[in-house]
N, C-alpha and C positions, 0 to 999 in steps of 0.2 A: 938062054932064049926067052924063058918065062920072065926072067928078071927084066930082060930088055923090054918086053911088052908091058910089063907093069909100069916101068918108068916112062914108056911112051904115053901109055893111058893117062897116067897121073899128069903128064906134062900137057896134054890135050885139055884135061879138065881144068888145069890152071889157066890155059890159055882163053878157054871159054869163059871162065869167070871174069878174067881181065876184060875181054871184049864186051861181056855184058855190063861190066862197071862202067867202061868207056863210053858206051852207047846211051846209056841212061842219062838223060839230062838232070841237072841239079834242081831239086824242087825249089820253084820260085813263089815267094809269098806274094800274093796279090796286094797291090798298093791300095792302102787305105786313103780314101779322099780325106783331104785336110778339113778339119772342122770349120764350117762356115761361121764366120763372125757376124752377129747380127748388126744391121746398120743402126748407127745411132740416131736415135729419135730426136728431132728438133722440135722444141716446144712451140705451138703456135702462139704468135702474138694477138692478144685480143685487139680488136678493132676499136679505136676511141670514137664514140659517136660525134659527129660534127656539132660543135657548140653554136648555138643560135647567135646572131648578132645582137649586141645589147641595144635595147630599145631606149632611145633617149627621150626623154619626157618633152613633150611639145610645149613650148612656152607660148603664152598668149601674145599676140602681136598687138603692141600698143599703137593705136593710130597716131601718127605725127600731127600736130596742129597745123592747120593750113596757114601758110605765110602769105599775107596779103600785102600788095604794093599799090601805091596810091600815086596820083600826080599831084603832089603837094604844090609845086611850083605854080602850076596853072591856077590853083585855088588862092594861094596867098598874094601873087603879084599884083592883081587888081585891087584887093582889099587893102593892101599896104599903101598903094597909090592913093586910094581914097582918104585913108587915115592921115597921111602926110599933109593933105589940103584941108584938113578939118579946122574949124574955127577954135581959137583958144590954145592953138599949138605955137609954142615959142621956139623959133628955130636956135640951135645951139644947145638945147636942153638935154640932160641926161636921161635915158629911157631904160627901164628895167623891164626884160622881156621874160614872162613866166613860161614854163614849159607847157606844151599842148596838154590838156587834160582830156583823157578818155571818158566820155559818158555815153558811149555807144552801147549797143547790146552785144558786143563781142570783142574779140582781141583786135587790138589796132596798134600798128608801130608809131606810137606817139613820138618817140625820141627822133625818128626820121622827119616827122612833121615839125618838130622843134627846131632842127637843124635847117629844114628848108625855110622856115620863118625868118631865121636869124640870117640865112643867105639872101632873102629877099630885102632885108633892112640894112645889110652891109655897106652898100654904096650910097646910102641916102645922104642927103645934105642938111637934114632938119634935125636928126638926133644923133647923139653920141651914146652907143650902147654899152651897157654894163657888161664886162667880160664874164666868161664863166669862172674864172679864177677869183674875181672880186666877189662874185655871188657865192662862191664856196666859202670864202673867208668870212663873209658877213653871216651866213647860216651858222658857221661854227662858232662865232662869237655870241650868237643868239641862242646857242645850245639846240639848233636845228639839224637834222641829218642832211646829206647832200641830195637825197632823192625827195625831200619835203617839198611840197607844192606851196605856191603862195596863195592858197585858195581863200583863206580868211583876209578881209581887208586890213585888219589890226596887224596881222603878220606881214603882209606885204608892205604896209606903210612903215613898220618897224626896219624891214630890211632895206627898203628904198632910202630912208633917211640915213641908215648906216652907210650906205655906198654913194650918197649925195645925188640920188636920182629924183627929178621932178615928176616923172610919169612912170605908171606900170601898165603894161600891155597883158591882158588876159586873153587867152585863146582857148576854146573848148570844142570838141567834136561830139555831136549828138546824134540820136535817131539809129537808123539802121546801119550797121557796120559795113554793109555793101555799098553804101552810097551815103557817107556821113555828112551831115550839114555842119558848116564851120561858123562858129560865132566869135567875134572879137570885140574887146572893150578897151578903151583908154581911159585910165583913171589919173586925176590930177592928185598928186600925193598930199598937197598942202591942205586940200579940203575933202579928200575922199570922194569927190565928184566924178561920175562917168561923163566924160566930155564928148566922147565918140563911140558908136558902136556900129558893126557891121556884120552882114551875114554872107555866106557863100556856101559852095559845096565842092567836095573834093571826089574825084572819079577814081574808081579803082581800074588799075591797069591789068592786073592778072589776079 
């Protein structure tokens, strides 16, 4: 009986230990938080200061010379008509026309005047005009430039004889460039005498 009780007591003790072991939860280790990674630092881009616009140097404005226009035809037509009726003019003679000489106090489109003078003489029945080509060849033969004027009488007579002209017509613009006075002279090559002269005026249109 004593042995039975001892065995029973031992069995109860063992069962109590087992139950105690089964009821106690296993120890749980607390979860450690994952170490936080530091956020990558993006370097700030320095702002580039705005570049000022390049300053272009201001060039001085050169004033353009004023271009004047004249009514050459109205000035030359009546003067040419008078010259063709002058005493001492022989019909059928050769006429050398000098370019218009600018003697005013300003810039004058003398080449336009020369062309207008030749146009006024183009259909006349008194003179045969020396062509521009003939005049250029004669100047070249005498060692003169194409722009050389027939200002001196000796020069004009030399060229006139070279081209077979009996007369030379000089034309000059004088005075104020805004209202130039026109003077024309007709010279007889054989003697160098001025056999006719006339005066007029050319009006500025612009």
